[in-house]
C-alpha positions in Angstrom: -188.1 -47.8 143.8 -189.3 -47.2 147.4 -189.5 -43.5 148.3 -187.8 -43.6 151.6 -186.0 -46.3 153.7 -188.6 -45.8 156.5 -191.4 -47.0 154.2 -189.5 -50.0 152.7 -191.5 -53.2 152.3 -194.8 -51.6 153.3 -195.8 -48.8 150.9 -197.3 -51.2 148.4 -200.9 -50.4 149.4 -203.3 -52.7 147.7 -206.5 -51.4 149.2 -208.9 -53.9 147.9 -210.8 -52.2 150.6 -212.8 -50.2 148.1 -213.4 -52.8 145.5 -216.4 -54.6 147.1 -218.1 -51.7 148.9 -217.8 -49.2 146.1 -218.7 -51.5 143.3 -221.9 -52.7 145.0 -223.8 -49.7 143.7 -221.9 -49.1 140.5 -223.6 -48.5 137.2 -223.0 -50.5 134.0 -221.0 -47.7 132.5 -217.3 -47.8 133.0 -216.4 -45.5 135.9 -213.5 -43.2 136.7 -210.8 -44.5 138.9 -208.3 -42.6 141.0 -204.7 -43.7 141.2 -202.1 -42.5 143.7 -198.4 -42.4 142.6 -196.0 -42.3 145.5 -192.8 -41.1 143.9 -194.5 -38.5 141.6 -196.7 -37.2 144.4 -199.9 -37.1 142.3 -203.3 -38.6 142.0 -204.4 -39.4 138.5 -208.0 -39.7 137.4 -208.6 -42.3 134.7 -211.6 -42.7 132.4 -211.7 -46.5 132.1 -214.0 -46.4 129.0 -211.5 -44.3 127.1 -208.5 -45.9 128.8 -207.0 -42.4 129.3 -206.0 -40.1 132.1 -208.4 -37.1 132.4 -206.7 -35.2 135.3 -203.6 -35.2 137.4 -203.8 -33.6 140.9 -200.6 -32.8 142.8 -200.6 -33.9 146.5 -198.1 -33.7 149.4 -195.1 -36.0 149.1 -195.1 -39.8 149.6 -198.9 -40.5 149.2 -199.9 -44.1 150.0 -203.5 -45.0 150.6 -206.7 -43.4 149.3 -210.5 -43.7 149.7 -213.4 -41.9 148.1 -216.4 -40.4 149.8 -219.7 -42.2 148.8 -221.0 -39.1 147.0 -218.0 -39.1 144.7 -217.1 -35.5 145.7 -214.1 -36.0 148.0 -211.0 -38.2 147.9 -208.8 -38.8 150.9 -205.1 -39.6 150.7 -202.7 -40.8 153.5 -199.1 -39.6 153.8 -197.4 -41.9 156.2 -194.0 -40.1 156.2 -195.7 -36.7 156.9 -198.3 -38.0 159.4 -201.0 -36.3 157.2 -204.2 -36.9 155.4 -205.1 -34.8 152.4 -208.7 -34.0 151.4 -209.1 -33.6 147.6 -212.1 -31.8 146.1 -212.8 -33.6 142.9 -214.9 -30.8 141.4 -212.0 -28.3 141.6 -209.4 -31.1 141.4 -207.2 -29.7 144.1 -206.1 -30.4 147.7 -208.7 -28.6 149.8 -207.1 -29.3 153.2 -204.5 -31.4 154.9 -204.6 -32.4 158.6 -202.6 -34.4 161.1 -203.6 -38.0 161.7 -201.7 -40.0 164.2 -198.1 -40.9 163.7 -198.0 -42.8 160.4 -201.5 -43.0 158.7 -201.6 -45.7 156.2 -204.8 -47.5 155.2 -208.0 -45.5 155.0 -211.7 -45.9 154.7 -214.7 -43.5 154.6 -217.6 -44.2 156.9 -220.9 -42.7 158.1 -221.9 -41.4 154.7 -218.7 -39.4 154.4 -218.8 -37.8 157.8 -215.9 -39.8 159.3 -212.7 -41.6 158.3 -211.0 -44.7 159.7 -207.2 -44.7 159.5 -204.7 -47.5 160.3 -201.7 -46.0 162.1 -198.7 -48.1 161.1 -196.3 -47.1 163.8 -198.8 -46.5 166.7 -200.5 -50.0 166.2 -203.9 -48.4 166.3 -207.1 -47.7 164.3 -208.2 -44.1 164.5 -211.5 -42.5 163.8 -211.4 -39.0 162.4 -214.0 -36.3 161.7 -213.8 -35.9 157.9 -214.7 -32.2 158.0 -212.4 -31.0 160.8 -209.7 -33.6 160.9 -210.2 -34.0 164.6 -209.6 -37.4 166.1 -212.8 -38.8 167.7 -211.8 -42.4 168.6 -208.9 -44.8 168.8 -208.4 -48.5 169.5 -205.2 -50.5 170.0 -204.8 -53.3 167.5 -201.9 -55.5 166.2 -198.5 -54.4 164.9 -198.1 -52.5 161.7 -201.7 -52.3 160.6 -202.0 -51.8 156.9 -205.1 -52.4 154.7 -208.6 -52.1 156.1 -212.2 -52.6 155.0 -215.5 -51.7 156.5 -218.8 -53.6 156.2 -221.7 -51.9 154.3 -223.5 -50.9 157.5 -220.4 -49.4 159.2 -220.7 -51.9 162.0 -217.3 -53.5 161.8 -213.9 -52.7 160.5 -211.4 -55.4 159.5 -207.7 -54.4 159.7 -204.7 -56.4 158.4 -202.1 -56.4 161.2 -199.1 -57.1 159.0 -196.4 -57.8 161.6 -198.8 -59.7 163.9 -200.0 -62.1 161.2 -203.6 -61.5 162.0 -206.8 -59.5 161.2 -208.2 -57.3 163.9 -212.0 -57.0 164.0 -213.3 -53.6 165.5 -216.8 -52.7 166.6 -217.2 -49.2 165.2 -220.0 -48.2 167.6 -217.8 -48.6 170.6 -214.4 -48.5 168.9 -213.3 -51.7 170.7 -211.6 -54.8 169.3 -214.0 -57.7 169.1 -211.7 -60.4 167.9 -208.4 -61.3 166.4 -208.3 -63.8 163.5 -204.9 -65.5 162.7 -203.9 -65.5 159.0 -200.8 -66.3 156.9 -197.6 -64.4 157.2 -197.7 -60.6 156.7 -201.3 -59.9 155.8 -201.6 -56.7 153.8 -204.6 -56.2 151.5 -208.2 -57.1 152.3 -211.5 -57.4 150.3 -215.0 -58.1 151.5 -217.2 -60.2 149.3 -220.5 -58.4 148.4 -222.9 -59.3 151.2 -220.1 -59.1 153.7 -220.0 -62.8 154.7 -216.5 -63.6 153.5 -213.2 -61.6 153.9 -210.2 -62.3 151.6 -206.8 -61.5 153.0 -203.6 -61.4 150.9 -200.6 -62.6 152.9 -197.5 -61.2 151.3 -194.7 -63.2 152.8 -196.4 -66.6 152.9 -197.8 -66.2 149.4 -201.3 -67.3 150.2 -204.8 -66.1 150.5 -206.8 -66.4 153.7 -210.6 -66.7 153.6 -212.4 -65.6 156.8 -216.0 -66.3 157.6 -217.2 -63.0 159.1 -220.1 -64.6 160.8 -217.9 -66.9 162.8 -214.8 -64.7 162.8 -212.5 -67.5 161.9 -210.3 -68.5 159.0 -212.0 -71.2 157.0 -209.5 -71.7 154.2 -206.0 -70.7 153.2 -204.3 -71.6 150.0 -201.3 -70.7 147.9 -201.9 -67.8 145.5 -198.6 -66.6 144.1 -195.4 -64.7 144.8 -196.0 -61.7 147.1 -199.7 -61.1 146.8 -200.3 -57.3 147.3 -203.8 -56.6 146.1 -207.1 -58.4 146.3 -210.6 -57.6 145.0 -213.9 -59.4 144.5 -216.2 -59.1 141.5 -219.7 -57.8 142.2 -221.3 -61.1 141.4 -218.8 -62.9 143.7 -217.9 -65.3 140.9 -214.2 -64.3 141.0 -211.6 -63.2 143.5 -208.7 -61.3 141.9 -205.2 -61.2 143.4 -202.2 -59.3 142.1 -198.9 -61.0 142.7 -196.1 -58.5 142.8 -193.0 -60.6 142.3 -194.4 -62.7 139.5 -196.2 -59.8 137.7 -199.4 -61.9 137.5 -203.1 -61.8 138.3 -204.5 -64.9 140.0 -208.2 -65.2 138.9 -209.8 -67.4 141.6 -213.2 -69.1 141.3 -215.3 -67.6 144.0 -217.1 -70.8 144.8 -214.3 -73.4 144.6 -211.3 -71.2 145.3 -209.5 -72.9 142.3 -207.2 -70.6 140.4 -208.6 -70.6 136.9 -206.2 -68.2 135.2 -202.9 -66.4 135.8 -202.2 -63.8 133.2 -199.2 -61.5 133.2 -200.4 -58.0 134.0 -197.3 -55.8 134.2 -194.2 -55.4 136.3 -194.8 -55.4 140.1 -198.6 -55.1 140.2 -200.0 -53.9 143.5 -203.4 -52.3 144.1 -206.3 -53.8 142.2 -210.1 -53.1 141.8 -212.9 -55.0 140.1 -214.9 -53.0 137.5 -218.2 -53.3 135.7 -218.5 -55.3 132.4 -216.1 -58.0 133.5 -213.0 -55.9 133.8 -210.4 -55.1 136.5 -207.7 -52.5 136.9 -204.3 -52.9 138.6 -201.3 -50.6 139.0 -198.0 -51.7 137.5 -195.6 -50.1 140.0 -192.4 -50.7 138.1 -193.9 -49.6 134.7 -195.7 -46.4 136.0 -198.9 -47.6 134.4 -202.4 -48.8 135.2 -203.3 -52.1 133.5 -206.9 -52.8 132.5 -207.8 -56.5 132.3 -210.6 -58.4 130.6 -211.2 -61.0 133.4 -213.1 -63.6 131.3 -210.4 -63.6 128.6 -207.6 -63.3 131.2 -205.8 -60.7 129.1 -204.6 -57.1 129.3 -206.7 -54.9 127.1 -205.1 -51.5 127.8 -202.4 -49.7 129.8 -202.6 -46.1 130.9 -199.4 -44.2 131.8 -199.5 -42.5 135.3 -197.0 -40.7 137.6 -194.0 -42.6 138.9 -194.5 -45.2 141.6 -198.3 -46.0 141.4 -199.4 -47.9 144.5 -203.1 -47.8 145.1 -206.3 -47.1 143.3 -210.0 -46.7 144.0 -213.2 -46.6 142.0 -215.0 -43.3 142.1 -218.7 -43.4 142.8 -221.0 -41.3 140.6 -221.4 -37.9 142.1 
């Protein structure tokens, strides 16, 4: 099911990175989401209200992570095997440009109102800043080994990167592109999600099967608790009442009380779920990698309400802002 041996055990992007930041300004209408399918080499746009795909955009092979520009006009996709980033124009629904980005670009975030990108380079152990228009590298900082998911605070002051093989989160000052701190986590941190307000960071630790909670003001882990088998995706609802974690090996969603950190529900959501995002109206969406589907979940009722077929090997997804 993994596209290449080189990407084994690490192309399960969860990119909760967009869930908190993008949903902060979301309307009450159900949005479009974009889903990247690794084996099929496509990005699928899904209308959540209709629970249906509305477009499929071919991209270069082995896509992994993706991030949306804040104006909803551009989508950026990483291709670790190719060392590329693709820029998709969502109006024309095509790849507008592709450019080199380090050795093995993996996690990605859009900063500076869409003018720049941050990319975690898996094999170079670095966080790279890239001009979104030209693809030119404009900054770089060394971080831990095998950096995967990343998130950025709302003011573009700090980036948090999951250094999977170093069992830590690196904290980077974006004004100076320097590492401010290293926060130890559980084993093999992969996906991250910032709570709205930015004071708490949730880290899914794949191999230790737990969730780290980091106080961003103190830059220290304040809690760590068992969450499930191979947690690969994490998201936070806009009201902070729930933290959502997809557990790949058990095929479940852990619904965590945002205040007490108690697990209040654990519904089955599909075979090998990975990336997950919180949605308006008390819903969430997660990819079911082994079923080639996106699963839509009613959080309060802890049940699946729809599944939407997508291309083979769906890995990550992101909520698209209103253009």
